[in-house]
N, CA, C and O atoms as a GROMACS GRO file, in nm:
protein
  620
    1MET      N    1   0.288  -1.103  -1.793
    1MET     CA    2   0.252  -1.133  -1.635
    1MET      C    3   0.240  -1.250  -1.593
    1MET      O    4   0.310  -1.322  -1.522
    2GLU      N    5   0.086  -1.268  -1.674
    2GLU     CA    6   0.049  -1.395  -1.649
    2GLU      C    7   0.090  -1.494  -1.675
    2GLU      O    8   0.054  -1.584  -1.599
    3ASN      N    9   0.180  -1.531  -1.782
    3ASN     CA   10   0.272  -1.640  -1.741
    3ASN      C   11   0.350  -1.636  -1.701
    3ASN      O   12   0.433  -1.715  -1.747
    4ASP      N   13   0.394  -1.555  -1.593
    4ASP     CA   14   0.511  -1.601  -1.516
    4ASP      C   15   0.412  -1.649  -1.399
    4ASP      O   16   0.477  -1.733  -1.337
    5TRP      N   17   0.310  -1.638  -1.352
    5TRP     CA   18   0.277  -1.698  -1.241
    5TRP      C   19   0.231  -1.851  -1.294
    5TRP      O   20   0.207  -1.938  -1.210
    6LYS      N   21   0.219  -1.878  -1.439
    6LYS     CA   22   0.180  -1.948  -1.469
    6LYS      C   23   0.274  -2.068  -1.472
    6LYS      O   24   0.252  -2.187  -1.451
    7THR      N   25   0.382  -2.006  -1.505
    7THR     CA   26   0.480  -2.084  -1.531
    7THR      C   27   0.547  -2.155  -1.367
    7THR      O   28   0.578  -2.272  -1.343
    8LEU      N   29   0.552  -2.029  -1.272
    8LEU     CA   30   0.606  -2.039  -1.159
    8LEU      C   31   0.449  -2.189  -1.122
    8LEU      O   32   0.475  -2.309  -1.111
    9ARG      N   33   0.385  -2.162  -1.117
    9ARG     CA   34   0.244  -2.283  -1.082
    9ARG      C   35   0.292  -2.426  -1.147
    9ARG      O   36   0.321  -2.510  -1.062
   10GLU      N   37   0.304  -2.462  -1.270
   10GLU     CA   38   0.386  -2.549  -1.370
   10GLU      C   39   0.509  -2.583  -1.249
   10GLU      O   40   0.496  -2.671  -1.163
   11GLN      N   41   0.595  -2.519  -1.260
   11GLN     CA   42   0.727  -2.577  -1.173
   11GLN      C   43   0.696  -2.605  -0.992
   11GLN      O   44   0.748  -2.691  -0.920
   12TYR      N   45   0.624  -2.531  -0.965
   12TYR     CA   46   0.610  -2.555  -0.815
   12TYR      C   47   0.528  -2.661  -0.807
   12TYR      O   48   0.546  -2.727  -0.704
   13LEU      N   49   0.426  -2.711  -0.896
   13LEU     CA   50   0.370  -2.852  -0.911
   13LEU      C   51   0.432  -2.974  -0.931
   13LEU      O   52   0.412  -3.081  -0.874
   14GLN      N   53   0.521  -2.942  -1.028
   14GLN     CA   54   0.595  -3.029  -1.073
   14GLN      C   55   0.683  -3.062  -0.973
   14GLN      O   56   0.675  -3.179  -0.936
   15LYS      N   57   0.799  -2.962  -0.895
   15LYS     CA   58   0.925  -2.982  -0.860
   15LYS      C   59   0.896  -3.001  -0.752
   15LYS      O   60   0.957  -3.091  -0.695
   16ARG      N   61   0.796  -2.929  -0.678
   16ARG     CA   62   0.750  -2.929  -0.495
   16ARG      C   63   0.646  -3.016  -0.475
   16ARG      O   64   0.670  -3.122  -0.418
   17VAL      N   65   0.547  -2.993  -0.509
   17VAL     CA   66   0.386  -3.108  -0.491
   17VAL      C   67   0.428  -3.235  -0.537
   17VAL      O   68   0.442  -3.324  -0.453
   18LEU      N   69   0.453  -3.261  -0.670
   18LEU     CA   70   0.481  -3.451  -0.720
   18LEU      C   71   0.563  -3.509  -0.693
   18LEU      O   72   0.577  -3.631  -0.693
   19ASP      N   73   0.696  -3.352  -0.637
   19ASP     CA   74   0.798  -3.435  -0.570
   19ASP      C   75   0.794  -3.508  -0.443
   19ASP      O   76   0.833  -3.619  -0.409
   20GLN      N   77   0.733  -3.409  -0.383
   20GLN     CA   78   0.684  -3.441  -0.269
   20GLN      C   79   0.611  -3.546  -0.160
   20GLN      O   80   0.631  -3.589  -0.046
   21ILE      N   81   0.499  -3.559  -0.285
   21ILE     CA   82   0.401  -3.681  -0.294
   21ILE      C   83   0.487  -3.818  -0.307
   21ILE      O   84   0.492  -3.913  -0.228
   22GLY      N   85   0.539  -3.802  -0.407
   22GLY     CA   86   0.651  -3.933  -0.429
   22GLY      C   87   0.742  -3.961  -0.321
   22GLY      O   88   0.761  -4.078  -0.290
   23TRP      N   89   0.815  -3.847  -0.247
   23TRP     CA   90   0.881  -3.878  -0.151
   23TRP      C   91   0.814  -3.932  -0.016
   23TRP      O   92   0.855  -4.036   0.036
   24TYR      N   93   0.710  -3.856   0.039
   24TYR     CA   94   0.620  -3.935   0.095
   24TYR      C   95   0.557  -4.051   0.093
   24TYR      O   96   0.502  -4.084   0.198
   25GLU      N   97   0.548  -4.151  -0.033
   25GLU     CA   98   0.480  -4.240  -0.106
   25GLU      C   99   0.562  -4.315  -0.063
   25GLU      O  100   0.528  -4.409   0.010
   26ARG      N  101   0.733  -4.285  -0.108
   26ARG     CA  102   0.816  -4.378  -0.128
   26ARG      C  103   0.852  -4.419   0.048
   26ARG      O  104   0.866  -4.536   0.082
   27LYS      N  105   0.866  -4.298   0.153
   27LYS     CA  106   0.871  -4.365   0.256
   27LYS      C  107   0.776  -4.390   0.348
   27LYS      O  108   0.800  -4.428   0.463
   28SER      N  109   0.645  -4.368   0.292
   28SER     CA  110   0.563  -4.470   0.338
   28SER      C  111   0.552  -4.634   0.296
   28SER      O  112   0.522  -4.725   0.372
   29ALA      N  113   0.578  -4.642   0.184
   29ALA     CA  114   0.641  -4.763   0.168
   29ALA      C  115   0.751  -4.849   0.252
   29ALA      O  116   0.731  -4.937   0.335
   30PHE      N  117   0.875  -4.793   0.202
   30PHE     CA  118   0.963  -4.840   0.317
   30PHE      C  119   0.873  -4.850   0.462
   30PHE      O  120   0.786  -4.936   0.475
   31ASN      N  121   0.896  -4.774   0.544
   31ASN     CA  122   0.840  -4.790   0.671
   31ASN      C  123   0.713  -4.927   0.700
   31ASN      O  124   0.702  -5.010   0.790
   32LYS      N  125   0.645  -4.904   0.597
   32LYS     CA  126   0.556  -5.046   0.574
   32LYS      C  127   0.600  -5.149   0.559
   32LYS      O  128   0.535  -5.237   0.614
   33ARG      N  129   0.688  -5.183   0.505
   33ARG     CA  130   0.773  -5.278   0.452
   33ARG      C  131   0.848  -5.335   0.582
   33ARG      O  132   0.839  -5.439   0.646
   34TRP      N  133   0.924  -5.221   0.589
   34TRP     CA  134   0.987  -5.288   0.767
   34TRP      C  135   0.910  -5.282   0.857
   34TRP      O  136   0.945  -5.351   0.952
   35PHE      N  137   0.820  -5.231   0.870
   35PHE     CA  138   0.697  -5.293   0.952
   35PHE      C  139   0.606  -5.392   0.992
   35PHE      O  140   0.540  -5.412   1.094
   36HIS      N  141   0.622  -5.454   0.869
   36HIS     CA  142   0.571  -5.626   0.833
   36HIS      C  143   0.658  -5.676   0.823
   36HIS      O  144   0.642  -5.786   0.875
   37TYR      N  145   0.767  -5.664   0.781
   37TYR     CA  146   0.892  -5.793   0.796
   37TYR      C  147   0.898  -5.767   0.953
   37TYR      O  148   0.853  -5.870   1.004
   38LEU      N  149   0.929  -5.684   1.044
   38LEU     CA  150   0.957  -5.739   1.193
   38LEU      C  151   0.847  -5.781   1.246
   38LEU      O  152   0.862  -5.848   1.348
   39ARG      N  153   0.724  -5.760   1.206
   39ARG     CA  154   0.610  -5.825   1.292
   39ARG      C  155   0.632  -5.937   1.232
   39ARG      O  156   0.673  -6.026   1.307
   40THR      N  157   0.621  -5.960   1.135
   40THR     CA  158   0.635  -6.094   1.116
   40THR      C  159   0.670  -6.160   1.163
   40THR      O  160   0.603  -6.243   1.224
   41THR      N  161   0.873  -6.152   1.155
   41THR     CA  162   0.924  -6.223   1.267
   41THR      C  163   0.953  -6.235   1.394
   41THR      O  164   1.027  -6.317   1.448
   42VAL      N  165   0.884  -6.140   1.446
   42VAL     CA  166   0.830  -6.149   1.598
   42VAL      C  167   0.698  -6.249   1.608
   42VAL      O  168   0.701  -6.311   1.714
   43ILE      N  169   0.585  -6.281   1.526
   43ILE     CA  170   0.518  -6.354   1.553
   43ILE      C  171   0.571  -6.485   1.498
   43ILE      O  172   0.545  -6.583   1.567
   44VAL      N  173   0.633  -6.504   1.400
   44VAL     CA  174   0.660  -6.683   1.331
   44VAL      C  175   0.771  -6.694   1.467
   44VAL      O  176   0.739  -6.775   1.554
   45SER      N  177   0.911  -6.607   1.489
   45SER     CA  178   1.010  -6.684   1.612
   45SER      C  179   0.891  -6.734   1.733
   45SER      O  180   0.868  -6.849   1.769
   46GLY      N  181   0.836  -6.628   1.774
   46GLY     CA  182   0.744  -6.624   1.900
   46GLY      C  183   0.676  -6.763   1.884
   46GLY      O  184   0.667  -6.832   1.985
   47ALA      N  185   0.634  -6.804   1.784
   47ALA     CA  186   0.561  -6.934   1.798
   47ALA      C  187   0.632  -7.040   1.785
   47ALA      O  188   0.602  -7.152   1.828
   48LEU      N  189   0.768  -6.995   1.701
   48LEU     CA  190   0.813  -7.138   1.727
   48LEU      C  191   0.916  -7.172   1.851
   48LEU      O  192   0.983  -7.274   1.862
   49ILE      N  193   0.913  -7.070   1.934
   49ILE     CA  194   1.031  -7.065   2.051
   49ILE      C  195   0.931  -7.242   2.163
   49ILE      O  196   0.979  -7.340   2.220
   50PRO      N  197   0.834  -7.209   2.148
   50PRO     CA  198   0.754  -7.347   2.226
   50PRO      C  199   0.773  -7.478   2.156
   50PRO      O  200   0.820  -7.585   2.194
   51LEU      N  201   0.727  -7.442   2.052
   51LEU     CA  202   0.748  -7.571   1.980
   51LEU      C  203   0.851  -7.640   1.960
   51LEU      O  204   0.844  -7.763   1.956
   52LEU      N  205   0.993  -7.559   1.940
   52LEU     CA  206   1.134  -7.615   1.984
   52LEU      C  207   1.159  -7.685   2.065
   52LEU      O  208   1.198  -7.802   2.057
   53VAL      N  209   1.128  -7.586   2.205
   53VAL     CA  210   1.112  -7.638   2.360
   53VAL      C  211   1.052  -7.748   2.378
   53VAL      O  212   1.094  -7.819   2.469
   54GLY      N  213   0.956  -7.786   2.309
   54GLY     CA  214   0.906  -7.891   2.314
   54GLY      C  215   0.931  -8.024   2.294
   54GLY      O  216   0.903  -8.134   2.340
   55TYR      N  217   1.008  -7.960   2.194
   55TYR     CA  218   1.112  -8.150   2.098
   55TYR      C  219   1.243  -8.165   2.218
   55TYR      O  220   1.275  -8.274   2.264
   56ALA      N  221   1.305  -8.044   2.255
   56ALA     CA  222   1.391  -8.027   2.290
   56ALA      C  223   1.458  -8.104   2.373
   56ALA      O  224   1.532  -8.060   2.461
   57ASN      N  225   1.435  -8.240   2.347
   57ASN     CA  226   1.444  -8.379   2.441
   57ASN      C  227   1.553  -8.452   2.373
   57ASN      O  228   1.548  -8.450   2.250
   58GLY      N  229   1.654  -8.519   2.433
   58GLY     CA  230   1.730  -8.658   2.428
   58GLY      C  231   1.780  -8.591   2.330
   58GLY      O  232   1.813  -8.473   2.337
   59PRO      N  233   1.790  -8.684   2.201
   59PRO     CA  234   1.871  -8.652   2.057
   59PRO      C  235   1.808  -8.520   2.018
   59PRO      O  236   1.829  -8.519   1.897
   60LEU      N  237   1.748  -8.414   2.045
   60LEU     CA  238   1.722  -8.325   1.978
   60LEU      C  239   1.733  -8.207   2.112
   60LEU      O  240   1.657  -8.133   2.174
   61GLU      N  241   1.842  -8.234   2.112
   61GLU     CA  242   1.850  -8.090   2.272
   61GLU      C  243   1.911  -8.018   2.190
   61GLU      O  244   1.819  -8.068   2.125
   62TRP      N  245   1.960  -7.963   2.137
   62TRP     CA  246   2.056  -7.867   2.047
   62TRP      C  247   1.918  -7.788   1.948
   62TRP      O  248   1.944  -7.696   1.870
   63LEU      N  249   1.795  -7.835   1.965
   63LEU     CA  250   1.688  -7.738   1.940
   63LEU      C  251   1.674  -7.625   2.058
   63LEU      O  252   1.631  -7.517   2.017
   64LYS      N  253   1.705  -7.636   2.206
   64LYS     CA  254   1.720  -7.521   2.350
   64LYS      C  255   1.714  -7.384   2.267
   64LYS      O  256   1.630  -7.295   2.251
   65TYR      N  257   1.898  -7.423   2.205
   65TYR     CA  258   1.977  -7.347   2.144
   65TYR      C  259   1.858  -7.274   2.048
   65TYR      O  260   1.785  -7.182   2.087
   66ILE      N  261   1.855  -7.319   1.948
   66ILE     CA  262   1.781  -7.258   1.852
   66ILE      C  263   1.655  -7.139   1.904
   66ILE      O  264   1.631  -7.019   1.885
   67ALA      N  265   1.587  -7.268   1.991
   67ALA     CA  266   1.472  -7.162   2.048
   67ALA      C  267   1.549  -7.034   2.137
   67ALA      O  268   1.495  -6.927   2.166
   68GLY      N  269   1.641  -7.063   2.160
   68GLY     CA  270   1.678  -6.922   2.262
   68GLY      C  271   1.767  -6.806   2.170
   68GLY      O  272   1.790  -6.690   2.205
   69ALA      N  273   1.808  -6.870   2.045
   69ALA     CA  274   1.857  -6.742   1.950
   69ALA      C  275   1.716  -6.693   1.884
   69ALA      O  276   1.715  -6.594   1.811
   70LEU      N  277   1.602  -6.762   1.910
   70LEU     CA  278   1.439  -6.715   1.811
   70LEU      C  279   1.413  -6.595   1.948
   70LEU      O  280   1.378  -6.482   1.914
   71GLY      N  281   1.432  -6.622   2.086
   71GLY     CA  282   1.431  -6.539   2.160
   71GLY      C  283   1.495  -6.384   2.164
   71GLY      O  284   1.435  -6.281   2.193
   72ALA      N  285   1.577  -6.394   2.141
   72ALA     CA  286   1.689  -6.304   2.122
   72ALA      C  287   1.624  -6.254   1.955
   72ALA      O  288   1.642  -6.134   1.934
   73VAL      N  289   1.577  -6.302   1.881
   73VAL     CA  290   1.526  -6.243   1.743
   73VAL      C  291   1.472  -6.192   1.780
   73VAL      O  292   1.509  -6.075   1.767
   74VAL      N  293   1.326  -6.209   1.866
   74VAL     CA  294   1.208  -6.154   1.914
   74VAL      C  295   1.248  -6.015   1.967
   74VAL      O  296   1.215  -5.907   1.917
   75ALA      N  297   1.339  -6.038   2.095
   75ALA     CA  298   1.348  -5.906   2.173
   75ALA      C  299   1.440  -5.782   2.072
   75ALA      O  300   1.413  -5.662   2.076
   76ILE      N  301   1.555  -5.844   1.980
   76ILE     CA  302   1.571  -5.754   1.876
   76ILE      C  303   1.480  -5.684   1.771
   76ILE      O  304   1.490  -5.573   1.719
   77SER      N  305   1.411  -5.759   1.760
   77SER     CA  306   1.330  -5.701   1.689
   77SER      C  307   1.170  -5.616   1.723
   77SER      O  308   1.108  -5.544   1.644
   78GLU      N  309   1.138  -5.645   1.840
   78GLU     CA  310   1.028  -5.564   1.939
   78GLU      C  311   1.124  -5.414   1.947
   78GLU      O  312   1.086  -5.303   1.909
   79GLY      N  313   1.255  -5.447   2.006
   79GLY     CA  314   1.303  -5.351   2.008
   79GLY      C  315   1.344  -5.260   1.861
   79GLY      O  316   1.283  -5.155   1.843
   80LEU      N  317   1.394  -5.281   1.811
   80LEU     CA  318   1.360  -5.198   1.682
   80LEU      C  319   1.233  -5.130   1.634
   80LEU      O  320   1.212  -5.012   1.604
   81LEU      N  321   1.157  -5.233   1.636
   81LEU     CA  322   1.019  -5.170   1.615
   81LEU      C  323   0.962  -5.050   1.712
   81LEU      O  324   0.897  -4.964   1.653
   82SER      N  325   0.980  -5.036   1.848
   82SER     CA  326   0.967  -4.918   1.937
   82SER      C  327   1.076  -4.823   1.905
   82SER      O  328   1.049  -4.706   1.929
   83LEU      N  329   1.199  -4.849   1.854
   83LEU     CA  330   1.293  -4.735   1.847
   83LEU      C  331   1.278  -4.632   1.702
   83LEU      O  332   1.304  -4.520   1.659
   84LYS      N  333   1.216  -4.763   1.664
   84LYS     CA  334   1.267  -4.702   1.513
   84LYS      C  335   1.078  -4.632   1.464
   84LYS      O  336   1.054  -4.542   1.383
   85ARG      N  337   0.993  -4.700   1.532
   85ARG     CA  338   0.844  -4.666   1.497
   85ARG      C  339   0.793  -4.656   1.331
   85ARG      O  340   0.726  -4.567   1.280
   86TYR      N  341   0.835  -4.748   1.282
   86TYR     CA  342   0.785  -4.798   1.164
   86TYR      C  343   0.645  -4.767   1.139
   86TYR      O  344   0.616  -4.673   1.066
   87ARG      N  345   0.553  -4.840   1.195
   87ARG     CA  346   0.413  -4.815   1.212
   87ARG      C  347   0.378  -4.713   1.168
   87ARG      O  348   0.324  -4.694   1.059
   88ASP      N  349   0.431  -4.557   1.335
   88ASP     CA  350   0.400  -4.436   1.332
   88ASP      C  351   0.393  -4.386   1.221
   88ASP      O  352   0.287  -4.339   1.181
   89LEU      N  353   0.514  -4.386   1.141
   89LEU     CA  354   0.579  -4.333   1.051
   89LEU      C  355   0.554  -4.366   0.861
   89LEU      O  356   0.574  -4.309   0.754
   90TRP      N  357   0.505  -4.482   0.910
   90TRP     CA  358   0.393  -4.528   0.799
   90TRP      C  359   0.282  -4.443   0.797
   90TRP      O  360   0.257  -4.368   0.702
   91SER      N  361   0.203  -4.454   0.915
   91SER     CA  362   0.110  -4.402   0.888
   91SER      C  363   0.084  -4.255   0.861
   91SER      O  364  -0.018  -4.222   0.802
   92THR      N  365   0.212  -4.129   0.921
   92THR     CA  366   0.180  -4.042   0.941
   92THR      C  367   0.252  -4.013   0.780
   92THR      O  368   0.213  -3.913   0.720
   93TYR      N  369   0.346  -4.094   0.722
   93TYR     CA  370   0.397  -4.037   0.544
   93TYR      C  371   0.271  -4.050   0.474
   93TYR      O  372   0.220  -3.949   0.426
   94ARG      N  373   0.220  -4.152   0.463
   94ARG     CA  374   0.043  -4.177   0.404
   94ARG      C  375  -0.023  -4.137   0.393
   94ARG      O  376  -0.092  -4.157   0.294
   95LEU      N  377  -0.054  -4.054   0.478
   95LEU     CA  378  -0.150  -3.956   0.567
   95LEU      C  379  -0.080  -3.820   0.466
   95LEU      O  380  -0.153  -3.778   0.376
   96THR      N  381   0.003  -3.782   0.475
   96THR     CA  382   0.055  -3.683   0.443
   96THR      C  383   0.047  -3.674   0.274
   96THR      O  384   0.036  -3.565   0.217
   97ALA      N  385   0.053  -3.801   0.205
   97ALA     CA  386   0.050  -3.810   0.090
   97ALA      C  387  -0.051  -3.775   0.016
   97ALA      O  388  -0.057  -3.709  -0.088
   98GLU      N  389  -0.162  -3.844   0.105
   98GLU     CA  390  -0.256  -3.874   0.068
   98GLU      C  391  -0.336  -3.710   0.090
   98GLU      O  392  -0.336  -3.645  -0.015
   99ARG      N  393  -0.381  -3.662   0.173
   99ARG     CA  394  -0.352  -3.476   0.202
   99ARG      C  395  -0.311  -3.423   0.061
   99ARG      O  396  -0.387  -3.388  -0.029
  100LEU      N  397  -0.182  -3.426   0.062
  100LEU     CA  398  -0.132  -3.386  -0.044
  100LEU      C  399  -0.171  -3.382  -0.172
  100LEU      O  400  -0.196  -3.280  -0.236
  101ASN      N  401  -0.176  -3.461  -0.200
  101ASN     CA  402  -0.281  -3.494  -0.376
  101ASN      C  403  -0.431  -3.490  -0.351
  101ASN      O  404  -0.510  -3.489  -0.446
  102ARG      N  405  -0.476  -3.485  -0.210
  102ARG     CA  406  -0.635  -3.466  -0.237
  102ARG      C  407  -0.596  -3.327  -0.275
  102ARG      O  408  -0.624  -3.303  -0.393
  103GLU      N  409  -0.530  -3.212  -0.199
  103GLU     CA  410  -0.499  -3.074  -0.204
  103GLU      C  411  -0.471  -3.010  -0.391
  103GLU      O  412  -0.505  -2.922  -0.470
  104ARG      N  413  -0.403  -3.109  -0.380
  104ARG     CA  414  -0.340  -3.089  -0.556
  104ARG      C  415  -0.457  -3.085  -0.639
  104ARG      O  416  -0.471  -2.989  -0.714
  105TRP      N  417  -0.569  -3.203  -0.636
  105TRP     CA  418  -0.645  -3.249  -0.708
  105TRP      C  419  -0.779  -3.154  -0.699
  105TRP      O  420  -0.848  -3.112  -0.792
  106LEU      N  421  -0.788  -3.139  -0.609
  106LEU     CA  422  -0.918  -3.034  -0.554
  106LEU      C  423  -0.877  -2.894  -0.659
  106LEU      O  424  -0.961  -2.864  -0.744
  107TYR      N  425  -0.724  -2.797  -0.648
  107TYR     CA  426  -0.693  -2.710  -0.675
  107TYR      C  427  -0.684  -2.744  -0.855
  107TYR      O  428  -0.764  -2.691  -0.933
  108GLU      N  429  -0.591  -2.824  -0.893
  108GLU     CA  430  -0.666  -2.916  -1.041
  108GLU      C  431  -0.774  -2.861  -1.093
  108GLU      O  432  -0.778  -2.785  -1.189
  109ASN      N  433  -0.862  -2.899  -1.028
  109ASN     CA  434  -0.983  -2.929  -1.089
  109ASN      C  435  -1.099  -2.789  -1.051
  109ASN      O  436  -1.212  -2.762  -1.094
  110GLY      N  437  -1.010  -2.727  -0.957
  110GLY     CA  438  -1.100  -2.610  -0.951
  110GLY      C  439  -1.302  -2.643  -0.812
  110GLY      O  440  -1.409  -2.587  -0.792
  111ALA      N  441  -1.235  -2.753  -0.773
  111ALA     CA  442  -1.325  -2.834  -0.687
  111ALA      C  443  -1.357  -2.742  -0.580
  111ALA      O  444  -1.470  -2.770  -0.539
  112LEU      N  445  -1.305  -2.642  -0.514
  112LEU     CA  446  -1.311  -2.576  -0.410
  112LEU      C  447  -1.347  -2.412  -0.465
  112LEU      O  448  -1.286  -2.351  -0.552
  113ASP      N  449  -1.448  -2.373  -0.395
  113ASP     CA  450  -1.431  -2.164  -0.427
  113ASP      C  451  -1.348  -2.148  -0.432
  113ASP      O  452  -1.320  -2.124  -0.550
  114GLU      N  453  -1.268  -2.142  -0.371
  114GLU     CA  454  -1.130  -2.069  -0.377
  114GLU      C  455  -1.031  -2.086  -0.492
  114GLU      O  456  -0.967  -1.997  -0.548
  115TYR      N  457  -1.029  -2.224  -0.518
  115TYR     CA  458  -1.006  -2.267  -0.648
  115TYR      C  459  -1.033  -2.208  -0.805
  115TYR      O  460  -0.959  -2.179  -0.899
  116ALA      N  461  -1.161  -2.205  -0.785
  116ALA     CA  462  -1.188  -2.208  -0.882
  116ALA      C  463  -1.205  -2.142  -1.005
  116ALA      O  464  -1.240  -2.188  -1.114
  117ALA      N  465  -1.161  -1.986  -0.959
  117ALA     CA  466  -1.088  -1.901  -1.049
  117ALA      C  467  -0.990  -1.945  -1.090
  117ALA      O  468  -0.952  -1.869  -1.177
  118ASN      N  469  -0.898  -2.057  -1.075
  118ASN     CA  470  -0.786  -2.083  -1.164
  118ASN      C  471  -0.714  -1.934  -1.192
  118ASN      O  472  -0.690  -1.893  -1.306
  119ASP      N  473  -0.690  -1.877  -1.096
  119ASP     CA  474  -0.589  -1.718  -1.078
  119ASP      C  475  -0.519  -1.739  -1.005
  119ASP      O  476  -0.528  -1.829  -0.922
  120GLU      N  477  -0.412  -1.647  -1.020
  120GLU     CA  478  -0.303  -1.631  -0.933
  120GLU      C  479  -0.322  -1.594  -0.803
  120GLU      O  480  -0.231  -1.589  -0.720
  121ALA      N  481  -0.455  -1.562  -0.780
  121ALA     CA  482  -0.464  -1.551  -0.620
  121ALA      C  483  -0.540  -1.725  -0.564
  121ALA      O  484  -0.536  -1.762  -0.447
  122ALA      N  485  -0.590  -1.790  -0.653
  122ALA     CA  486  -0.618  -1.921  -0.631
  122ALA      C  487  -0.483  -2.035  -0.590
  122ALA      O  488  -0.481  -2.122  -0.502
  123PHE      N  489  -0.372  -1.997  -0.693
  123PHE     CA  490  -0.273  -2.043  -0.699
  123PHE      C  491  -0.181  -2.005  -0.553
  123PHE      O  492  -0.107  -2.085  -0.495
  124ARG      N  493  -0.202  -1.896  -0.520
  124ARG     CA  494  -0.108  -1.880  -0.409
  124ARG      C  495  -0.214  -1.940  -0.287
  124ARG      O  496  -0.159  -1.985  -0.186
  125ARG      N  497  -0.347  -1.941  -0.293
  125ARG     CA  498  -0.368  -2.035  -0.151
  125ARG      C  499  -0.356  -2.152  -0.170
  125ARG      O  500  -0.360  -2.215  -0.064
  126PHE      N  501  -0.341  -2.227  -0.277
  126PHE     CA  502  -0.348  -2.353  -0.329
  126PHE      C  503  -0.174  -2.383  -0.246
  126PHE      O  504  -0.155  -2.492  -0.193
  127VAL      N  505  -0.042  -2.260  -0.246
  127VAL     CA  506   0.081  -2.295  -0.245
  127VAL      C  507   0.084  -2.292  -0.019
  127VAL      O  508   0.131  -2.360   0.072
  128GLN      N  509   0.009  -2.180  -0.035
  128GLN     CA  510  -0.029  -2.196   0.155
  128GLN      C  511  -0.069  -2.329   0.160
  128GLN      O  512   0.022  -2.406   0.189
  129ARG      N  513  -0.188  -2.385   0.140
  129ARG     CA  514  -0.260  -2.495   0.204
  129ARG      C  515  -0.143  -2.626   0.209
  129ARG      O  516  -0.129  -2.679   0.320
  130ALA      N  517  -0.070  -2.672   0.108
  130ALA     CA  518   0.039  -2.746   0.048
  130ALA      C  519   0.110  -2.712   0.150
  130ALA      O  520   0.078  -2.783   0.246
  131GLU      N  521   0.183  -2.644   0.174
  131GLU     CA  522   0.328  -2.576   0.232
  131GLU      C  523   0.265  -2.642   0.366
  131GLU      O  524   0.309  -2.752   0.400
  132GLN      N  525   0.134  -2.562   0.465
  132GLN     CA  526   0.070  -2.605   0.545
  132GLN      C  527   0.066  -2.745   0.557
  132GLN      O  528   0.110  -2.782   0.666
  133ILE      N  529   0.025  -2.842   0.476
  133ILE     CA  530   0.017  -2.936   0.497
  133ILE      C  531   0.156  -3.064   0.490
  133ILE      O  532   0.158  -3.187   0.502
  134MET      N  533   0.231  -2.986   0.471
  134MET     CA  534   0.404  -3.070   0.499
  134MET      C  535   0.445  -3.016   0.586
  134MET      O  536   0.507  -3.099   0.652
  135ALA      N  537   0.453  -2.879   0.652
  135ALA     CA  538   0.474  -2.837   0.755
  135ALA      C  539   0.384  -2.951   0.849
  135ALA      O  540   0.431  -3.048   0.909
  136SER      N  541   0.248  -2.910   0.844
  136SER     CA  542   0.156  -3.019   0.992
  136SER      C  543   0.247  -3.189   0.982
  136SER      O  544   0.242  -3.277   1.068
  137GLU      N  545   0.300  -3.191   0.895
  137GLU     CA  546   0.391  -3.363   0.858
  137GLU      C  547   0.508  -3.332   0.936
  137GLU      O  548   0.558  -3.415   1.011
  138ASN      N  549   0.564  -3.196   0.919
  138ASN     CA  550   0.734  -3.222   1.009
  138ASN      C  551   0.680  -3.172   1.144
  138ASN      O  552   0.777  -3.166   1.218
  139ASP      N  553   0.549  -3.126   1.222
  139ASP     CA  554   0.515  -3.068   1.344
  139ASP      C  555   0.472  -3.258   1.384
  139ASP      O  556   0.520  -3.307   1.486
  140GLU      N  557   0.388  -3.339   1.298
  140GLU     CA  558   0.377  -3.503   1.389
  140GLU      C  559   0.558  -3.520   1.386
  140GLU      O  560   0.612  -3.600   1.462
  141TRP      N  561   0.589  -3.489   1.350
  141TRP     CA  562   0.719  -3.628   1.322
  141TRP      C  563   0.807  -3.574   1.450
  141TRP      O  564   0.882  -3.656   1.501
  142LYS      N  565   0.804  -3.446   1.503
  142LYS     CA  566   0.866  -3.332   1.590
  142LYS      C  567   0.809  -3.436   1.752
  142LYS      O  568   0.871  -3.487   1.845
  143SER      N  569   0.673  -3.427   1.715
  143SER     CA  570   0.560  -3.506   1.840
  143SER      C  571   0.608  -3.627   1.858
  143SER      O  572   0.657  -3.660   1.966
  144TYR      N  573   0.600  -3.706   1.757
  144TYR     CA  574   0.683  -3.830   1.779
  144TYR      C  575   0.836  -3.849   1.894
  144TYR      O  576   0.881  -3.911   1.990
  145LEU      N  577   0.869  -3.729   1.782
  145LEU     CA  578   1.034  -3.763   1.874
  145LEU      C  579   1.057  -3.722   1.993
  145LEU      O  580   1.169  -3.740   2.042
  146GLN      N  581   0.944  -3.650   2.072
  146GLN     CA  582   0.943  -3.618   2.173
  146GLN      C  583   0.882  -3.723   2.261
  146GLN      O  584   0.900  -3.726   2.383
  147GLN      N  585   0.819  -3.799   2.204
  147GLN     CA  586   0.740  -3.912   2.289
  147GLN      C  587   0.830  -4.014   2.334
  147GLN      O  588   0.899  -4.061   2.244
  148PRO      N  589   0.846  -4.059   2.442
  148PRO     CA  590   0.900  -4.187   2.482
  148PRO      C  591   0.838  -4.314   2.353
  148PRO      O  592   0.729  -4.316   2.295
  149PRO      N  593   0.963  -4.413   2.342
  149PRO     CA  594   0.882  -4.539   2.251
  149PRO      C  595   0.817  -4.581   2.348
  149PRO      O  596   0.832  -4.578   2.470
  150THR      N  597   0.684  -4.653   2.225
  150THR     CA  598   0.613  -4.742   2.320
  150THR      C  599   0.627  -4.846   2.222
  150THR      O  600   0.690  -4.830   2.117
  151SER      N  601   0.552  -4.986   2.264
  151SER     CA  602   0.593  -5.123   2.191
  151SER      C  603   0.473  -5.094   2.119
  151SER      O  604   0.380  -5.027   2.163
  152GLU      N  605   0.481  -5.150   1.995
  152GLU     CA  606   0.364  -5.139   1.875
  152GLU      C  607   0.303  -5.241   1.924
  152GLU      O  608   0.209  -5.274   1.852
  153GLY      N  609   0.313  -5.296   2.002
  153GLY     CA  610   0.202  -5.420   2.030
  153GLY      C  611   0.057  -5.362   2.107
  153GLY      O  612  -0.056  -5.406   2.123
  154ASN      N  613   0.141  -5.221   2.150
  154ASN     CA  614   0.015  -5.203   2.266
  154ASN      C  615  -0.086  -5.064   2.210
  154ASN      O  616  -0.157  -4.989   2.277
  155LYS      N  617  -0.064  -5.068   2.083
  155LYS     CA  618  -0.130  -4.927   2.016
  155LYS      C  619  -0.254  -4.973   1.970
  155LYS      O  620  -0.332  -4.896   1.913
   0.00000   0.00000   0.00000
């Protein structure tokens, strides 16, 4: 009977916890990349607009069209940042991955009194905590969906 819960523990750690940590890390990295890409686009495009408009005289009058296009790029990028909430998701996924990883290390090293026995009861407590961490991320996600989008620059 003891081998049954140890087998279950190994399967749970590999197929649930480590898989979820990897998923949260990948999603965090994806959202971080998009947040930085779009924010950089806004900063660079916004900085170029007054420069281009300043030189859009005489033979360089065509620069005003580029400035106008960059204005559209800024508006679209800001809209995507607000709608997709890349920064919120990046931090939520990163935090969840770190919390789950921390709990795994505490469990595997018996660092808490409730994990020290390294028995079936300790494993059950670990499963409850790990599932609670993952459920709390789902609750945060729901709260983000219920809030109206805000500008990333206002945070």
